[in-house]
C-alpha positions in Angstrom: 73.6 -19.8 -127.3 71.8 -17.3 -125.1 68.7 -17.7 -127.3 68.9 -21.5 -126.9 69.1 -21.2 -123.1 66.1 -18.9 -123.1 64.1 -21.4 -125.1 65.1 -24.2 -122.7 64.2 -22.2 -119.6 60.8 -21.4 -121.2 60.2 -25.0 -122.0 61.2 -26.0 -118.5 58.9 -23.4 -116.9 56.1 -24.7 -119.2 56.8 -28.3 -118.2 56.8 -27.4 -114.5 53.5 -25.4 -114.9 52.0 -28.4 -116.6 53.0 -30.7 -113.8 51.7 -28.2 -111.2 48.3 -28.1 -113.0 48.1 -31.8 -113.3 49.1 -32.3 -109.6 46.6 -29.7 -108.6 43.9 -31.4 -110.6 44.8 -34.8 -109.1 44.8 -33.3 -105.5 41.4 -31.7 -106.1 40.1 -35.0 -107.5 41.4 -36.9 -104.5 40.0 -34.4 -102.1 36.7 -34.5 -103.8 36.8 -38.3 -103.6 37.5 -38.3 -99.9 35.2 -35.5 -98.9 32.3 -36.4 -101.2 32.4 -40.2 -100.7 32.5 -39.6 -96.9 29.6 -37.3 -97.2 27.6 -39.7 -99.4 28.3 -42.5 -96.9 27.1 -40.4 -93.9 24.0 -39.4 -95.9 23.2 -43.0 -96.7 23.3 -43.9 -93.0 21.2 -40.9 -92.1 18.7 -41.7 -94.9 18.5 -45.4 -93.9 17.7 -44.5 -90.3 15.0 -42.2 -91.5 13.5 -45.0 -93.6 13.7 -47.4 -90.7 11.8 -45.0 -88.4 9.2 -44.2 -91.0 8.6 -47.9 -91.8 8.1 -48.7 -88.2 5.7 -45.8 -87.7 3.7 -46.7 -90.8 3.4 -50.5 -90.0 1.9 -49.7 -86.6 -1.0 -47.9 -88.4 -2.1 -50.8 -90.7 -4.5 -51.7 -92.1 -5.2 -47.9 -92.4 -2.9 -47.2 -95.3 -3.7 -43.4 -95.5 -2.8 -43.0 -91.9 0.2 -45.2 -92.3 1.6 -43.0 -95.0 0.9 -39.8 -93.0 2.8 -41.2 -90.0 5.6 -42.4 -92.2 6.0 -39.0 -93.7 5.8 -37.4 -90.2 8.8 -39.5 -89.0 10.7 -38.8 -92.2 10.2 -35.1 -91.7 11.4 -35.4 -88.0 14.6 -37.0 -89.4 15.1 -34.2 -91.9 13.3 -35.4 -95.0 10.1 -33.5 -95.8 8.1 -34.9 -98.6 7.7 -32.5 -101.5 10.5 -30.2 -100.4 14.1 -30.0 -101.7 13.6 -32.9 -104.1 12.5 -35.3 -101.3 9.9 -38.0 -102.0 8.5 -40.3 -99.3 6.3 -43.2 -100.5 4.7 -46.1 -98.6 3.6 -49.6 -99.8 1.6 -52.2 -97.9 2.4 -55.8 -98.6 5.4 -55.2 -100.7 6.1 -58.8 -101.5 2.5 -59.8 -102.0 2.6 -62.3 -99.1 2.5 -60.2 -95.9 -0.5 -57.9 -95.4 1.1 -56.6 -92.2 4.3 -55.5 -93.8 4.8 -51.8 -94.7 7.7 -50.6 -96.9 8.8 -46.9 -97.0 11.1 -45.5 -99.6 12.7 -42.1 -99.3 14.5 -40.5 -102.3 16.4 -37.2 -102.1 18.8 -35.2 -104.3 22.4 -35.1 -102.9 24.5 -32.1 -103.9 28.3 -32.8 -103.8 30.8 -30.5 -102.2 34.0 -30.5 -104.5 32.9 -32.8 -107.3 31.2 -29.9 -109.2 34.7 -28.7 -110.0 35.0 -31.9 -112.0 31.6 -31.5 -113.5 29.6 -33.7 -111.1 27.0 -31.7 -109.3 25.0 -34.3 -107.5 22.8 -37.4 -107.8 19.5 -38.8 -106.5 19.8 -41.2 -103.6 17.0 -43.6 -102.6 16.8 -46.0 -99.6 14.0 -48.2 -98.3 13.0 -50.2 -95.2 10.2 -52.7 -94.4 8.6 -53.2 -91.0 6.0 -55.6 -89.6 3.6 -55.4 -86.7 2.5 -58.8 -85.5 0.4 -60.0 -82.5 0.4 -63.5 -81.0 -3.2 -64.9 -80.7 -4.4 -67.1 -77.8 -4.7 -70.8 -78.6 -7.3 -72.9 -76.8 -6.0 -75.9 -75.0 -8.9 -78.1 -76.0 -9.6 -81.2 -78.1 -12.5 -82.5 -80.1 -15.0 -81.9 -77.3 -14.3 -78.2 -77.0 -13.8 -78.7 -73.3 -10.5 -77.5 -72.0 -8.7 -79.5 -69.3 -9.9 -82.9 -70.7 -7.5 -85.8 -71.2 -7.6 -88.3 -73.9 -5.9 -88.3 -77.3 -4.4 -84.8 -76.8 -2.7 -82.9 -74.0 -0.2 -80.2 -73.3 3.5 -81.0 -73.2 7.0 -79.7 -72.8 10.4 -81.3 -72.9 13.4 -80.8 -70.6 16.1 -78.4 -71.8 18.5 -81.3 -72.6 16.0 -83.2 -74.9 16.6 -83.7 -78.6 15.6 -80.8 -80.7 13.9 -83.1 -83.2 11.4 -84.5 -80.7 8.8 -81.7 -81.3 9.4 -79.0 -78.7 11.3 -76.2 -80.4 11.2 -73.7 -77.5 12.0 -75.6 -74.2 15.1 -77.4 -75.7 18.3 -75.4 -75.1 20.5 -77.1 -77.7 20.3 -78.7 -81.1 21.1 -82.4 -81.3 24.7 -81.7 -82.1 25.2 -79.6 -79.0 25.1 -76.1 -80.7 22.7 -73.5 -79.3 19.1 -73.7 -80.3 18.1 -70.3 -81.8 14.4 -70.9 -80.9 15.1 -71.6 -77.2 12.9 -69.5 -74.9 14.2 -69.5 -71.3 10.9 -68.1 -70.1 9.0 -71.3 -71.0 5.3 -71.3 -72.0 2.6 -68.9 -70.9 -1.0 -69.7 -70.5 -3.8 -67.2 -69.7 -6.6 -68.0 -67.3 -9.5 -65.7 -67.8 -12.0 -65.5 -64.9 -15.2 -64.1 -66.3 -17.6 -61.7 -64.6 -20.2 -64.4 -64.4 -18.1 -66.9 -62.4 -20.1 -66.4 -59.2 -23.4 -66.5 -61.0 -22.5 -69.8 -62.6 -21.0 -71.4 -59.5 -22.5 -69.8 -56.5 -19.1 -69.2 -55.0 -15.9 -67.1 -55.4 -13.7 -70.0 -54.4 -11.6 -71.4 -57.2 -9.1 -74.2 -57.8 -6.5 -74.0 -60.5 -5.3 -77.5 -61.2 -2.5 -79.2 -63.1 -3.0 -82.7 -64.4 0.0 -85.1 -64.1 2.6 -82.5 -63.5 5.4 -85.1 -63.0 7.5 -86.9 -65.7 6.7 -90.4 -64.7 4.5 -93.0 -66.2 3.0 -95.9 -64.2 5.4 -98.8 -64.4 8.1 -96.4 -65.8 6.6 -96.8 -69.3 8.7 -95.1 -71.9 5.9 -94.0 -74.3 2.8 -91.9 -73.9 -0.5 -93.7 -74.2 -4.0 -93.6 -72.8 -2.6 -94.7 -69.5 0.4 -92.4 -69.3 1.0 -89.0 -71.0 4.7 -88.6 -70.4 7.6 -89.9 -72.5 10.9 -91.0 -71.0 13.7 -90.0 -73.4 17.5 -89.7 -73.2 19.5 -86.7 -74.4 21.5 -87.0 -77.6 25.1 -88.1 -77.1 28.2 -86.7 -78.6 28.8 -83.1 -77.9 25.3 -82.5 -76.5 25.2 -81.5 -72.8 23.9 -84.2 -70.5 21.2 -83.7 -67.8 21.4 -84.6 -64.2 18.5 -87.0 -64.8 16.5 -87.8 -67.9 13.3 -87.2 -65.9 12.3 -83.6 -66.4 12.1 -81.0 -63.7 9.2 -78.6 -64.3 8.2 -75.4 -62.6 4.6 -74.2 -62.5 3.8 -70.6 -61.5 0.6 -68.5 -61.3 0.5 -64.7 -61.3 -2.3 -62.4 -60.3 -4.1 -60.1 -62.8 -3.0 -56.5 -63.3 -3.6 -53.4 -65.3 -0.9 -54.2 -67.8 -1.7 -57.6 -69.3 0.8 -57.1 -72.2 3.7 -56.4 -69.8 4.9 -59.4 -67.8 7.8 -57.6 -66.0 5.5 -56.2 -63.3 3.5 -59.4 -62.7 3.0 -60.4 -59.0 3.6 -64.1 -58.2 0.8 -65.9 -56.3 2.4 -69.3 -55.9 5.1 -71.5 -57.4 5.7 -75.2 -57.4 8.4 -77.5 -58.9 8.0 -81.2 -59.7 11.3 -83.0 -59.6 12.3 -86.6 -60.4 10.8 -88.9 -57.8 7.6 -87.0 -57.4 5.6 -89.9 -58.8 2.5 -89.6 -56.6 0.8 -87.2 -59.1 0.8 -89.6 -62.1 -2.5 -89.3 -64.0 -4.0 -87.2 -61.2 -5.4 -83.7 -61.0 -3.4 -81.7 -58.5 -4.1 -78.3 -56.8 -0.6 -76.9 -56.0 -0.2 -75.1 -52.7 -1.5 -71.6 -53.1 -3.5 -72.4 -56.3 -6.8 -72.6 -54.4 -8.1 -69.2 -53.3 -11.0 -66.8 -53.1 -11.4 -64.5 -56.0 -11.9 -61.6 -53.5 -8.2 -61.8 -52.8 -6.9 -61.2 -56.3 -10.0 -60.3 -58.2 -11.5 -61.3 -61.5 -9.6 -60.9 -64.8 -6.7 -62.5 -66.5 -4.3 -64.7 -64.5 -1.0 -65.9 -66.1 0.3 -69.5 -65.7 3.9 -70.1 -66.6 5.3 -73.5 -67.2 9.1 -73.9 -67.6 11.4 -76.9 -67.6 14.8 -76.6 -65.8 16.4 -80.0 -66.1 16.0 -83.4 -67.8 15.5 -84.6 -71.3 12.1 -86.2 -71.2 8.6 -85.0 -72.1 6.3 -83.8 -69.4 2.7 -84.3 -70.5 0.3 -82.2 -68.5 -3.0 -80.3 -68.6 -4.6 -77.3 -66.9 -8.1 -76.5 -65.7 -9.9 -74.2 -63.3 -13.2 -74.2 -61.5 -15.1 -74.4 -58.2 -13.8 -76.7 -55.5 -16.7 -79.2 -55.8 -16.0 -79.8 -59.5 -12.2 -80.2 -59.0 -12.1 -83.9 -58.2 -10.7 -87.0 -59.9 -14.2 -87.9 -61.1 -14.5 -86.4 -64.5 -18.3 -86.7 -64.3 -18.2 -83.9 -61.7 -16.5 -81.6 -64.1 -18.3 -79.1 -66.3 -16.4 -76.7 -68.5 -18.9 -73.9 -68.8 -18.0 -72.5 -65.4 -16.9 -68.9 -66.2 -13.2 -69.7 -66.8 -11.2 -70.1 -69.9 -7.5 -71.1 -70.4 -5.6 -70.3 -73.5 -1.9 -70.7 -74.6 -0.4 -67.3 -75.5 1.3 -67.5 -78.9 2.5 -71.1 -78.7 0.6 -74.3 -78.1 2.8 -77.3 -77.1 0.9 -80.5 -77.6 1.3 -84.3 -77.7 -1.1 -86.9 -79.2 -1.2 -90.1 -77.1 -3.0 -92.1 -79.7 -3.5 -92.1 -83.5 -6.7 -90.4 -84.6 -8.4 -87.3 -86.0 -8.8 -84.3 -83.7 -10.8 -81.2 -84.3 -8.6 -78.8 -82.4 -10.4 -75.7 -81.2 -7.3 -73.8 -82.2 -8.0 -70.1 -81.4 -10.0 -67.0 -81.9 -9.5 -64.7 -84.9 -10.4 -61.2 -83.7 -12.1 -58.6 -85.8 -8.8 -56.7 -85.9 -7.5 -59.4 -88.2 -10.0 -58.5 -91.0 -8.1 -57.9 -94.2 -4.9 -59.3 -92.7 -3.1 -62.6 -92.9 -3.3 -65.0 -90.0 -0.3 -67.4 -89.6 -0.2 -70.9 -88.2 3.4 -71.9 -87.7 3.9 -75.6 -86.9 7.0 -77.4 -85.7 7.7 -81.1 -86.3 4.3 -82.5 -87.2 5.9 -85.6 -88.6 5.0 -88.6 -86.4 2.2 -90.4 -88.2 0.4 -87.2 -89.1 -1.6 -87.3 -92.3 -3.2 -83.9 -92.9 -4.4 -80.6 -91.5 -7.2 -78.4 -92.7 -8.4 -75.2 -91.0 -12.0 -73.9 -90.9 -14.1 -71.4 -89.0 -17.6 -70.7 -87.8 -18.7 -69.2 -91.1 -17.8 -72.0 -93.5 -14.4 -70.6 -94.6 -11.7 -73.2 -95.1 -7.9 -73.0 -95.6 -5.6 -75.9 -96.5 -2.5 -76.6 -94.4 0.8 -78.4 -94.8 2.6 -80.6 -92.4 6.1 -79.9 -91.3 9.0 -82.4 -91.4 11.2 -83.7 -88.6 12.8 -80.8 -86.7 11.4 -78.2 -89.2 8.7 -75.5 -89.3 5.9 -75.1 -91.8 4.0 -71.8 -92.0 0.4 -71.8 -93.2 -1.0 -68.4 -94.3 -4.7 -67.9 -93.8 -6.0 -64.8 -95.6 -8.9 -63.3 -93.6 -11.7 -61.6 -95.6 -12.3 -57.9 -95.2 -15.0 -57.1 -92.7 -14.5 -60.3 -90.7 -16.5 -60.1 -87.5 -14.3 -62.4 -85.5 -14.7 -66.1 -85.0 -13.2 -69.4 -83.8 -10.5 -71.1 -85.8 -10.4 -74.9 -85.9 -7.8 -77.4 -87.2 -8.9 -80.8 -88.3 -5.7 -82.7 -87.6 -5.0 -86.3 -88.3 -2.3 -87.1 -85.9 -0.2 -90.1 -85.0 0.5 -91.7 -81.7 3.3 -89.9 -79.7 3.3 -87.0 -82.2 4.6 -84.0 -80.3 4.5 -80.6 -82.0 4.6 -76.8 -81.3 1.9 -74.6 -82.8 2.0 -70.8 -83.1 -0.8 -68.5 -84.0 -0.4 -64.8 -84.8 -1.5 -62.1 -87.3 -0.3 -59.0 -88.9 -1.8 -56.4 -86.7 -2.4 -55.2 -83.2 -4.6 -56.3 -80.3 -5.5 -53.6 -77.8 -5.1 -56.0 -74.8 -2.2 -58.1 -75.8 1.5 -58.0 -76.6 2.7 -57.2 -80.1 6.0 -57.2 -81.9 7.0 -54.2 -84.0 10.2 -55.0 -86.0 12.2 -54.3 -89.1 12.1 -57.2 -91.6 14.1 -55.8 -94.4 
C-alpha cells in the first residue's frame, strides 16, 4: 500500500509538472503574441511614415531621378532607416503605374527582430512598405477664342453659376450642392482666380501708365429677360433643382469681383492686398452687354507697379449663369467701340488652373488654351474637362511645333481627363484646343502638369 501511494504521488507530481510546463509555454506564447504583435504594428506605422516622407521628398525633385532617390534616402535616414545598413533597403521608382510621370514611389524594406518569439523559434522577418507622391502645378489658361485676342466677345466667354445652381449645368466649382442636395465635393468657396500680367513694355506701347481693368456684362440679366445665352445675351437664367436641394433668395446670381495688387509672393494668396471690390446683385441690369470699369479698377501703374495682379470672381447667391469677360488696357481703348480696342497693349489675362467657359453659339473654336513651360518637358500635361456634353462634337489639341494629341469629351456632370505626353527637351510653347462646341455648352477646363513652376503654386501630395 505504501508503495502504491508513492507511485500515485509521483504520477501526480509529474502531472502537475506537465501542466506547469504547458501553462508556462502558453503564457510565453501569449506574451510573445501581445508584445511582438504590438511591436510589429508600431514598426509598421513608423515605417509607413518614413515612406510617406521619403516619397514626398523624392517627388519634389522630379524629373531628376538621381536627385529624387538621394533626397528620398535622406528622409528615410532622418526617420531611422539608412539604406545599406542593418538590412535596410530604400528604392525609388518614377511613374510606378506607367501613366503618371510626376508620381514617385518609395519602398523601404527592413529586417524586424522579434522580442520573445525567438523562444518559440521565430527570430524575425522582413517588413516592406511603400508610398507614392505627386507634385503637380496648375498652368495658366488664356481666356481667348479663335482670334487669339483676350477680352473679345462672340461665340465664347467666361462664365460662372450661382452656388444654388444644378451641378450638371457645367460649373463644377461654384456650385455648392449636387442636384440631390448633398455637398458638392468639388465646390471651391474661393471662386475663380485670373492673373493680369502688366508687362514692362506697357508704357512704351501705350504712352501712358494709366490703365483700366474692365468687366464685360458683370450682371446676370439678358435684355428682355431672355432665358438662354446667345449673340445678344451671354447669361442664362436657370432655376435651382427642387426636392432637397437648398433654394436661393433669387435665381439671378450675385457675383463679387475683386482685384488685388502684385506682391513678392505670387504663389501665396493669403497676404494679397485688395485694391477694390464690387458686387453685382439682382436688379443691376444697366451693365448688360456693356464693358464696365468698376470703382477703383482704373488707376496709374505708379501706384501699385507693374507685375501680376490677381482678379477673383466669386458667386454668393442665385442659381443662374453669369456670363462675363475681362480685359485691361489704356483708357482711350477701353470704350464700347470694339474698333478702338487692340489686344497687343502690354497686358495679358489668364485663368489660373481652371477656365470656366460658355459657348453662346454652335461652332468650331480654336481655343488658345495655355502655355506649356519648358519645365514640363518629359512630363505629362493634363487637361481635365467637366461636362462638355451640350452639342459638342470633338476636341483635338495641338501646339506651335506640329505636335497633336487626341482628346475625349466628358458626359453630363462628369469629368474626362486627357493626358498629353510632352517630348523630352520641349522648349515651351502654346497649347491650343480645336473644339467643336454646341450652343449654351458650359464647361470647366483645368490645365496642370506633373512638376513645379518657380513662380506659381504647386500641390505636393500623397496619392497612394
